[in-house]
C-alpha positions as CSV (number, residue, x, y, z in Angstrom):
1,X,0.9,5.6,10.9
2,X,-2.0,3.4,11.8
3,X,-5.3,3.5,9.9
4,X,-7.0,5.0,13.0
5,X,-4.3,7.7,13.3
6,X,-4.6,8.5,9.6
7,X,-8.4,9.0,9.9
8,X,-8.0,11.1,13.0
9,X,-5.3,13.2,11.3
10,X,-7.3,13.8,8.1
11,X,-10.4,14.8,10.0
12,X,-8.5,17.1,12.3
13,X,-6.6,18.8,9.5
14,X,-9.6,19.3,7.2
15,X,-12.4,20.2,9.7
16,X,-10.6,21.7,12.7
17,X,-13.1,20.1,15.1
18,X,-13.9,21.3,18.6
19,X,-14.6,17.6,19.3
20,X,-13.5,14.6,17.4
21,X,-14.4,11.2,19.0
22,X,-13.4,8.4,16.7
23,X,-14.1,4.8,17.9
24,X,-12.8,1.7,16.1
25,X,-15.8,-0.7,16.3
26,X,-14.2,-3.4,14.0
27,X,-14.0,-6.1,16.6
28,X,-17.8,-6.1,16.9
29,X,-18.0,-7.0,13.2
30,X,-15.5,-9.8,13.0
31,X,-16.6,-12.3,10.4
32,X,-18.7,-9.7,8.6
33,X,-18.2,-9.7,4.8
34,X,-16.9,-6.1,4.9
35,X,-14.5,-6.9,7.7
36,X,-13.1,-9.8,5.6
37,X,-12.1,-7.4,2.8
38,X,-9.9,-5.6,5.3
39,X,-12.1,-2.6,5.8
40,X,-12.8,-1.4,9.3
41,X,-15.9,-0.1,11.1
42,X,-15.8,3.2,12.9
43,X,-18.1,5.5,14.9
44,X,-17.5,9.2,14.7
45,X,-18.8,12.1,16.7
46,X,-17.5,15.3,15.3
47,X,-18.3,18.9,16.2
48,X,-16.9,21.6,13.9
49,X,-17.6,25.2,12.9
50,X,-17.5,24.0,9.3
51,X,-20.9,22.4,9.9
52,X,-22.7,25.6,10.8
53,X,-25.7,26.1,8.5
54,X,-25.3,22.8,6.7
55,X,-27.8,19.9,6.6
56,X,-26.8,16.4,7.5
57,X,-26.0,15.3,4.0
58,X,-23.6,18.2,3.4
59,X,-21.9,17.6,6.7
60,X,-21.4,13.9,5.9
61,X,-20.0,15.0,2.5
62,X,-17.4,17.1,4.2
63,X,-16.4,14.2,6.4
64,X,-16.1,11.9,3.4
65,X,-14.1,14.5,1.5
66,X,-11.7,14.8,4.5
67,X,-11.0,11.1,4.6
68,X,-10.8,10.8,0.8
69,X,-9.7,7.5,-0.7
70,X,-9.6,5.8,2.7
71,X,-13.4,5.4,2.5
72,X,-13.0,3.1,-0.5
73,X,-10.0,1.1,0.7
74,X,-9.5,1.2,4.5
75,X,-13.0,1.9,5.9
76,X,-15.9,-0.4,5.3
77,X,-18.4,1.5,7.5
78,X,-18.5,4.9,9.2
79,X,-21.4,5.9,11.5
80,X,-21.3,9.7,11.7
81,X,-22.8,12.2,14.2
82,X,-21.8,15.6,12.9
83,X,-22.8,18.8,14.7
84,X,-22.1,22.5,14.7
85,X,-20.9,24.0,18.1
86,X,-24.2,26.0,18.2
87,X,-26.0,22.7,18.5
88,X,-24.3,21.5,21.7
89,X,-26.7,21.5,24.6
90,X,-25.7,23.7,27.4
């Protein structure tokens, strides 16, 4: 399973998102020190009921908990937009 697929699977399993848009942005960081160590750069937009009533820091902690050890080995940078379904503009 690819690194991208592992991330997607862990996020989906742990947070049961309504929306999970994961983008690999590693190519834009070629030559960057973090990229040289093998870590990848990702952008994440995730909407989950698990985020209802939580502040941004608590939401990010849930995301980091979901991806676990990958954050220290496989992922160099993760830009997160985490929202609850009630925050989606209609």
